[in-house]
C-alpha positions as CSV (number, residue, x, y, z in Angstrom):
1,M,11.3,8.4,19.1
2,S,7.8,7.1,19.0
3,L,7.3,3.4,19.7
4,I,3.9,2.3,18.5
5,N,2.4,-1.1,19.3
6,Y,-0.9,-1.5,17.4
7,V,-0.7,-4.1,14.6
8,T,3.1,-4.5,14.8
9,Q,6.0,-2.8,16.3
10,I,7.0,0.4,14.6
11,Q,10.1,2.4,15.0
12,F,9.5,5.9,13.7
13,D,12.1,8.6,13.6
14,F,14.6,10.3,11.4
15,G,17.6,8.0,11.5
16,A,15.6,5.0,12.7
17,I,17.4,2.7,10.3
18,R,20.2,2.5,12.8
19,L,17.9,0.2,14.8
20,L,17.8,-2.5,12.1
21,R,20.3,-4.9,13.8
22,S,18.5,-4.8,17.1
23,E,15.2,-5.3,15.4
24,C,16.6,-8.4,13.7
25,E,17.7,-9.7,17.0
26,R,14.4,-9.0,18.6
27,V,12.4,-11.0,16.1
28,G,15.0,-13.8,15.8
29,V,16.3,-13.1,12.3
30,R,19.9,-14.3,12.1
31,R,20.3,-15.0,8.4
32,P,18.3,-12.3,6.6
33,M,17.7,-11.9,2.9
34,I,17.2,-8.4,1.5
35,V,14.4,-7.8,-1.1
36,T,14.6,-4.5,-3.0
37,D,14.8,-3.1,-6.5
38,K,17.6,-1.8,-8.6
39,G,16.6,1.9,-8.1
40,I,17.0,1.6,-4.4
41,R,20.5,0.1,-4.8
42,V,21.5,2.9,-7.2
43,A,20.2,5.5,-4.7
44,G,22.6,4.1,-2.1
45,I,19.9,3.1,0.4
46,I,21.1,-0.5,0.5
47,D,24.5,0.7,1.6
48,Q,22.8,2.3,4.6
49,V,20.9,-0.9,5.3
50,L,24.0,-3.0,5.2
51,G,25.8,-0.5,7.4
52,A,23.0,-0.7,9.9
53,L,23.1,-4.5,9.8
54,A,26.9,-4.6,10.5
55,S,27.0,-8.2,9.5
56,D,30.2,-10.1,9.2
57,D,28.6,-12.3,6.5
58,E,27.5,-11.4,3.0
59,V,23.8,-10.7,3.0
60,P,21.9,-12.4,0.1
61,M,19.8,-10.1,-1.9
62,Y,17.1,-10.0,-4.6
63,D,16.9,-6.7,-6.4
64,G,14.6,-7.6,-9.3
65,T,11.4,-6.3,-7.8
66,P,9.1,-5.1,-10.7
67,P,6.9,-2.0,-10.3
68,N,3.9,-4.3,-9.8
69,P,5.3,-7.5,-8.1
70,N,4.4,-10.8,-9.8
71,E,4.5,-14.5,-9.3
72,R,7.6,-14.9,-11.4
73,A,9.6,-12.5,-9.1
74,V,8.3,-14.3,-6.1
75,R,9.7,-17.6,-7.4
76,E,13.0,-16.0,-8.2
77,A,13.3,-14.5,-4.8
78,V,12.2,-17.7,-3.0
79,A,15.1,-19.5,-4.8
80,V,17.6,-17.0,-3.3
81,F,16.0,-17.4,0.1
82,V,16.1,-21.2,0.0
83,E,19.6,-21.5,-1.5
84,N,21.1,-19.3,1.3
85,D,19.1,-21.0,4.1
86,C,17.6,-17.7,5.2
87,D,15.3,-17.3,8.2
88,G,13.8,-13.9,7.5
89,V,13.3,-11.1,4.9
90,I,14.3,-7.5,5.1
91,A,12.1,-5.5,2.6
92,V,13.6,-2.2,1.5
93,G,11.7,0.0,-0.9
94,G,8.1,1.0,-1.7
95,G,5.0,-1.2,-1.5
96,S,6.2,-3.3,-4.4
97,S,9.3,-4.5,-2.6
98,I,7.5,-5.0,0.7
99,D,4.6,-6.9,-0.9
100,L,7.1,-9.1,-2.8
101,A,8.9,-9.8,0.4
102,K,5.7,-10.9,2.0
103,G,5.0,-13.3,-0.9
104,V,8.5,-14.7,-0.4
105,A,7.9,-15.1,3.3
106,V,4.8,-17.2,2.6
107,C,6.0,-19.2,-0.4
108,A,9.4,-20.1,1.0
109,T,7.8,-21.7,4.1
110,H,4.7,-23.3,2.7
111,D,4.0,-25.8,-0.1
112,G,2.0,-24.7,-3.1
113,P,2.1,-22.0,-5.7
114,L,1.4,-18.3,-4.9
115,Q,-2.1,-18.7,-6.3
116,S,-3.1,-21.1,-3.5
117,F,-2.6,-18.4,-0.9
118,A,-4.7,-15.7,-2.6
119,V,-7.8,-14.6,-0.7
120,I,-10.1,-15.2,-3.6
121,E,-8.8,-18.8,-3.8
122,G,-9.5,-19.4,-0.1
123,G,-5.9,-19.0,0.7
124,A,-6.0,-17.1,3.9
125,T,-6.5,-20.2,6.0
126,R,-3.5,-21.9,4.3
127,I,-1.1,-19.3,5.7
128,T,0.4,-20.4,9.0
129,S,2.8,-19.2,11.7
130,A,5.5,-20.9,9.7
131,T,5.6,-17.7,7.6
132,A,9.1,-16.2,7.7
133,P,9.4,-13.0,9.6
134,V,9.6,-9.8,7.6
135,I,11.2,-6.5,8.6
136,A,9.9,-3.7,6.4
137,I,11.8,-0.5,5.7
138,P,9.7,1.8,3.5
139,T,11.4,4.3,1.2
140,T,8.1,5.8,-0.1
141,A,5.1,7.3,1.7
142,G,2.0,5.7,0.1
143,T,1.1,2.0,0.5
144,G,1.8,1.6,4.2
145,S,2.6,-2.0,3.4
146,E,5.1,-2.0,6.2
147,V,2.2,-2.3,8.7
148,G,-0.3,-4.1,6.4
149,R,-1.6,-7.6,6.8
150,G,-1.6,-8.3,3.1
151,A,0.4,-8.2,-0.2
152,I,-1.0,-7.4,-3.6
153,L,0.7,-9.6,-6.3
154,I,0.0,-10.4,-9.9
155,L,-0.4,-14.1,-10.7
156,D,1.0,-15.9,-13.8
157,D,-2.6,-15.8,-15.2
158,G,-2.7,-12.0,-15.0
159,R,-5.0,-11.6,-12.0
160,K,-3.9,-9.0,-9.3
161,V,-4.8,-10.7,-6.0
162,G,-4.5,-10.1,-2.3
163,V,-2.5,-12.5,-0.1
164,I,-3.9,-11.6,3.3
165,S,-3.2,-13.0,6.8
166,P,-2.2,-11.9,10.3
167,F,1.0,-13.9,9.7
168,V,1.9,-11.7,6.8
169,V,2.1,-8.5,8.9
170,P,5.8,-7.5,9.1
171,R,7.2,-8.3,12.6
172,A,8.9,-4.9,12.6
173,A,8.5,-1.7,10.6
174,I,11.3,0.8,10.5
175,C,9.9,4.1,9.3
176,D,12.8,6.6,8.7
177,P,11.5,9.7,6.8
178,N,15.1,10.4,5.8
179,L,14.8,7.5,3.3
180,T,12.1,9.4,1.4
181,M,14.0,12.7,0.9
182,G,15.3,11.8,-2.5
183,L,11.9,10.6,-3.9
184,P,11.1,12.4,-7.2
185,A,8.1,14.8,-7.2
186,A,5.9,12.6,-9.4
187,L,6.4,9.6,-7.2
188,T,5.9,11.6,-4.1
189,A,2.6,12.9,-5.5
190,A,1.4,9.5,-6.7
191,T,2.3,7.6,-3.5
192,G,0.9,10.4,-1.4
193,M,-2.4,10.2,-3.2
194,D,-2.3,6.5,-2.5
195,A,-2.1,7.3,1.2
196,I,-5.0,9.7,1.0
197,A,-7.1,7.1,-0.8
198,H,-6.4,4.6,1.9
199,C,-7.4,6.9,4.7
200,V,-10.6,8.0,2.9
201,E,-11.7,4.6,1.7
202,T,-11.1,2.7,4.9
203,F,-12.9,5.4,6.9
204,M,-15.9,5.0,4.6
205,S,-15.9,1.2,4.9
206,P,-18.9,0.0,6.9
207,A,-17.0,-2.3,9.4
208,F,-17.2,-1.1,13.0
209,N,-13.8,-0.1,14.1
210,P,-13.7,3.3,15.8
211,A,-10.0,3.1,16.5
212,A,-9.2,2.6,12.8
213,D,-11.6,5.4,11.9
214,G,-9.7,7.8,14.2
215,I,-6.4,6.7,12.8
216,A,-7.6,7.1,9.2
217,L,-8.9,10.7,9.9
218,D,-5.6,11.7,11.5
219,G,-3.7,10.3,8.5
220,L,-6.0,12.2,6.1
221,W,-5.5,15.4,8.1
222,R,-1.7,15.0,7.8
223,A,-1.6,14.0,4.2
224,W,-4.0,16.7,2.9
225,R,-2.0,19.4,4.6
226,H,1.5,18.2,3.6
227,I,1.3,16.5,0.2
228,E,1.8,19.6,-1.9
229,R,4.7,20.7,0.2
230,A,6.4,17.3,0.1
231,T,6.0,17.3,-3.7
232,S,7.3,20.8,-4.4
233,H,9.9,20.9,-1.6
234,P,11.4,17.4,-1.4
235,D,13.8,18.3,1.4
236,D,11.1,19.6,3.8
237,K,11.5,17.2,6.7
238,I,8.3,18.1,8.4
239,A,6.3,17.4,5.2
240,R,8.2,14.1,4.7
241,M,7.6,13.0,8.3
242,N,3.8,13.8,8.0
243,M,3.5,12.0,4.7
244,M,5.2,8.9,6.0
245,S,3.0,9.0,9.1
246,A,-0.1,9.3,6.9
247,S,1.0,6.4,4.8
248,M,1.5,4.2,7.9
249,E,-1.8,5.3,9.4
250,G,-3.8,4.5,6.2
251,A,-2.5,1.0,6.3
252,L,-3.0,0.6,10.1
253,A,-6.6,1.6,9.5
254,F,-7.4,-0.5,6.4
255,Q,-7.5,-3.7,8.4
256,K,-11.3,-2.8,8.4
257,G,-11.4,-3.0,4.7
258,L,-11.3,-0.8,1.6
259,G,-13.8,-0.7,-1.3
260,C,-14.6,0.1,-4.9
261,V,-11.6,2.4,-5.4
262,H,-9.3,-0.5,-4.8
263,S,-11.3,-3.2,-6.5
264,L,-11.2,-1.1,-9.6
265,S,-7.5,-0.2,-9.3
266,H,-6.5,-3.8,-8.5
267,S,-8.4,-5.0,-11.6
268,L,-7.0,-2.3,-14.0
269,G,-3.5,-2.7,-12.5
270,G,-3.6,-6.4,-13.3
271,I,-4.6,-5.7,-16.9
272,N,-1.9,-3.0,-17.3
273,P,0.9,-3.4,-14.7
274,R,2.6,-0.3,-16.0
275,L,-0.1,1.9,-14.4
276,H,0.8,3.3,-11.0
277,H,-1.5,2.1,-8.2
278,G,-1.6,5.4,-6.4
279,T,-2.5,7.3,-9.6
280,L,-5.3,4.9,-10.3
281,N,-6.7,5.4,-6.8
282,A,-6.6,9.1,-7.2
283,I,-8.5,8.9,-10.4
284,F,-11.2,6.6,-9.1
285,L,-11.7,8.2,-5.6
286,P,-14.0,11.1,-6.5
287,A,-16.5,9.0,-8.4
288,V,-16.6,6.3,-5.6
289,I,-17.1,9.0,-2.9
290,D,-20.1,10.2,-4.8
291,F,-21.4,6.7,-5.3
292,N,-21.1,6.0,-1.6
293,R,-23.0,9.2,-0.5
294,S,-26.3,7.3,0.0
295,A,-24.8,4.3,1.8
296,P,-26.6,3.9,5.2
297,T,-23.4,3.9,7.3
298,V,-22.1,6.9,5.5
299,E,-25.2,8.9,6.1
300,Q,-25.9,7.7,9.7
301,E,-22.4,8.3,10.9
302,G,-21.9,11.6,9.1
303,K,-18.8,10.3,7.4
304,L,-18.7,12.9,4.6
305,D,-19.0,15.7,7.2
306,R,-16.0,14.2,9.1
307,L,-14.0,13.8,5.9
308,A,-14.7,17.4,5.0
309,Q,-13.6,18.6,8.4
310,A,-10.3,16.7,8.3
311,M,-9.7,18.2,4.8
312,G,-10.5,21.7,6.0
313,L,-13.5,22.0,3.6
314,G,-16.7,24.0,4.2
315,D,-19.2,21.4,3.1
316,T,-19.4,17.8,1.9
317,S,-20.3,18.6,-1.6
318,S,-16.7,19.6,-2.4
319,V,-14.9,16.4,-1.0
320,G,-14.7,14.6,-4.4
321,T,-14.0,17.7,-6.5
322,S,-11.3,18.9,-4.0
323,I,-9.6,15.5,-4.4
324,R,-9.7,15.8,-8.2
325,E,-8.3,19.4,-8.0
326,M,-5.5,18.3,-5.6
327,T,-4.6,15.5,-8.1
328,R,-4.5,18.1,-10.9
329,R,-2.3,20.5,-8.8
330,L,0.1,17.8,-8.1
331,G,0.6,17.2,-11.9
332,L,-1.0,13.8,-11.9
333,P,-3.5,12.6,-14.5
334,T,-7.1,13.0,-13.4
335,T,-9.0,10.7,-15.9
336,L,-8.6,7.2,-17.3
337,S,-8.4,8.6,-20.8
338,D,-5.3,10.6,-19.6
339,I,-3.5,7.3,-19.0
340,G,-4.5,5.5,-22.1
341,V,-7.4,3.5,-20.8
342,T,-10.1,2.9,-23.5
343,R,-13.8,2.0,-23.1
344,D,-13.2,-1.4,-24.8
345,M,-11.3,-2.3,-21.6
346,F,-14.3,-1.6,-19.3
347,A,-15.8,-5.1,-19.4
348,A,-12.6,-6.8,-18.3
349,I,-12.0,-4.2,-15.6
350,V,-15.6,-4.7,-14.2
351,Q,-15.2,-8.5,-14.1
352,G,-11.9,-8.2,-12.2
353,A,-13.4,-5.7,-9.8
354,L,-16.4,-7.9,-9.0
355,K,-14.0,-10.7,-8.0
356,D,-11.6,-8.5,-6.0
357,H,-11.5,-8.9,-2.2
358,S,-12.0,-5.1,-1.7
359,H,-15.4,-5.3,-3.5
360,K,-17.0,-6.9,-0.5
361,T,-16.2,-4.1,2.0
362,N,-17.5,-1.1,0.1
363,P,-20.3,0.7,2.0
364,R,-22.6,0.2,-1.0
365,V,-22.8,-3.1,-2.9
366,A,-21.7,-2.3,-6.4
367,S,-23.3,-4.1,-9.3
368,E,-21.8,-4.7,-12.7
369,R,-23.8,-1.7,-14.0
370,D,-22.6,0.4,-11.0
371,Y,-19.0,-0.4,-11.9
372,E,-19.6,0.6,-15.5
373,H,-21.0,4.0,-14.3
374,L,-17.9,4.5,-12.0
375,L,-15.6,3.8,-15.0
376,E,-17.5,6.3,-17.2
377,A,-17.5,8.9,-14.4
378,S,-13.7,8.5,-14.1
379,F,-13.1,8.5,-17.9
């Protein structure tokens, strides 16, 4: 059992879900609400959660989380939280359920609509310690939202925004690789590429944080070596453990910022919420790596050399192409045209990317024209 204290307390082990009741007691949650989705309920994972809680009372639940969580779902879940006088949220699922739970934790304890807490609306300073505690139980290995300080949510006006604050970090993360064993191959691949994108992009971010850089490189090392095995052999416990670790590490590291991969995927994901975030990241990542090659911090710190080393590659020239080849081997789409994106969407994607919070932490400042070139290179 590894107990990690870095951004939050993490319980990481096969069977770690058994610690849920004690984690609730530790963070002071006595009347929890569960936020999840219907697929998790059908898979029987909620039964395991309820068994671990061993509560004498019925636990209120919201299971309407959409694939890309939105403001409507936040309002519906907040109503359940308030009606049942809850004092904490247990998030069970992938990044969508965990991000929705974070939105509930903020909106149930603060006045104002979700929009008022978005970073691009100056909302970070409006989020206080009154935020309800969240205990996150991931069932995928991709977003790492269980240890992240933000939630990505779609507003009523269609914008996909970040709600980011230290008070949004889950008070506890229970990472049990057993819960990912039934994940379908396509979802294993897409979420795994999301974890790889997080590790690569946060490592390239120019902010000075050597600890986060080290964590990101270790996460990349684990994910690159195990993603194919986890996808093709879903019952491989070693592969599942390493992918869940890589997911967690990517999010532990991206407190230093992300970049153009995410500003583009956030923008396009807001335009078409049916597109999977991890798949979008995998498509954009090669072009953004090439774009960032000439950034001063990337060159001065030999970042491409270090990425290539973590990936077991001979030289830096193959980093982007190797990622594209990995995406293809996993059976995922490798271009925007593969997923139905058309060039007439480019202008809207670019405008959304320029306004996204991840735009500001890319190692090279991207102009409108630069984003157009990145979209064309990914098309």
